[in-house]
C-alpha positions as CSV (number, residue, x, y, z in Angstrom):
1,X,-16.6,-7.6,2.8
2,X,-17.8,-5.3,0.3
3,X,-16.6,-1.3,1.7
4,X,-19.5,1.5,1.6
5,X,-19.8,3.1,-2.1
6,X,-20.3,7.0,-1.8
7,X,-21.0,9.3,-4.3
8,X,-18.8,10.1,-7.2
9,X,-18.2,13.2,-9.4
10,X,-15.9,11.0,-11.7
11,X,-18.4,9.1,-13.1
12,X,-18.6,9.0,-16.6
13,X,-22.8,7.8,-16.0
14,X,-25.2,9.0,-13.0
15,X,-27.4,5.8,-12.7
16,X,-23.2,3.6,-12.3
17,X,-22.8,2.2,-8.3
18,X,-19.7,1.2,-7.9
19,X,-18.1,-1.3,-5.3
20,X,-15.0,-2.4,-3.8
21,X,-14.8,-5.7,-2.4
22,X,-11.8,-8.1,-1.0
23,X,-10.6,-11.7,-1.2
24,X,-11.0,-13.2,1.1
25,X,-12.6,-10.7,3.0
26,X,-11.1,-8.2,5.0
27,X,-12.1,-6.6,8.2
28,X,-12.0,-3.3,6.7
29,X,-12.3,0.6,7.6
30,X,-11.8,2.3,4.5
31,X,-12.9,5.2,2.8
32,X,-14.3,5.1,-1.1
33,X,-14.1,8.2,-3.2
34,X,-15.3,6.5,-6.5
35,X,-13.5,5.4,-8.8
36,X,-10.4,5.6,-5.4
37,X,-9.9,3.5,-2.1
38,X,-8.5,5.0,0.5
39,X,-6.9,2.3,3.3
40,X,-6.6,4.6,6.2
41,X,-3.4,2.3,6.9
42,X,-2.3,-0.8,5.8
43,X,-1.8,-2.2,9.3
44,X,-3.4,-5.0,9.9
45,X,-5.4,-5.8,7.5
46,X,-2.9,-7.7,4.7
47,X,-1.1,-10.4,6.6
48,X,3.2,-10.7,4.8
49,X,3.4,-13.8,2.8
50,X,-0.5,-14.3,1.8
51,X,-2.9,-13.6,-1.2
52,X,-5.5,-11.3,-1.8
53,X,-7.9,-9.7,-4.7
54,X,-9.3,-7.1,-4.6
55,X,-12.3,-6.4,-7.1
56,X,-14.0,-3.3,-8.6
57,X,-17.2,-3.3,-9.6
58,X,-19.3,-1.0,-11.9
59,X,-22.9,-1.6,-11.8
60,X,-25.2,0.5,-13.9
61,X,-28.6,0.9,-13.9
62,X,-30.9,-1.4,-15.5
63,X,-28.8,-4.6,-15.2
64,X,-25.3,-3.9,-17.4
65,X,-22.2,-4.9,-15.0
66,X,-18.8,-5.4,-15.0
67,X,-15.5,-5.7,-13.0
68,X,-11.5,-5.4,-12.9
69,X,-10.1,-8.1,-10.5
70,X,-6.6,-6.9,-9.6
71,X,-4.3,-10.0,-7.3
72,X,-1.3,-9.6,-5.3
73,X,1.0,-11.3,-2.7
74,X,2.2,-9.3,1.0
75,X,5.7,-9.2,0.9
76,X,7.4,-9.7,4.3
77,X,9.1,-7.0,5.7
78,X,13.4,-6.7,5.6
79,X,14.6,-8.3,8.7
80,X,18.5,-8.3,10.2
81,X,20.9,-6.5,12.6
82,X,20.0,-2.7,12.7
83,X,21.9,-0.5,9.8
84,X,25.1,1.2,10.8
85,X,25.2,5.6,9.0
86,X,28.9,6.4,8.5
87,X,30.6,9.5,7.9
88,X,32.6,8.3,5.1
89,X,35.2,11.3,5.8
90,X,36.7,9.4,8.2
91,X,37.9,5.7,6.3
92,X,39.9,4.7,9.7
93,X,36.7,4.7,11.6
94,X,32.7,4.6,11.2
95,X,31.6,8.0,13.3
96,X,28.0,8.9,12.7
97,X,28.7,12.6,12.9
98,X,29.3,15.3,10.3
99,X,27.2,18.1,8.3
100,X,23.6,16.8,6.8
101,X,23.9,18.4,2.9
102,X,27.7,19.0,2.9
103,X,29.3,15.5,4.7
104,X,28.4,12.3,2.2
105,X,27.2,9.1,4.6
106,X,27.5,5.5,3.6
107,X,24.0,3.3,5.0
108,X,25.2,0.1,5.6
109,X,22.0,-2.7,6.1
110,X,24.3,-6.0,6.1
111,X,22.6,-9.3,6.5
112,X,19.1,-7.8,5.7
113,X,17.1,-10.5,4.5
């Protein structure tokens, strides 16, 4: 699916049209401020483990056209038990109480994948 194009102050040529597209096609609502593409939130657009190709196409009035592509695979989010936060001042027990900035805390996320 193509993302709508909007006029840009960043164009080198006034007769250039820029378009973004994705393969496989995505059902997205995005804002294009050529030559940039902004997704309001990536949540729901890309599925973990799937591969996508983003294509940026520039066409000059009169027929000249070229494109750049970026292929990427979406990582799975990290998973595991809850992390622990411990104040390092007391080595005998884990306490999550202390003075921010002044005390040192250890964050541990065991068995994460």
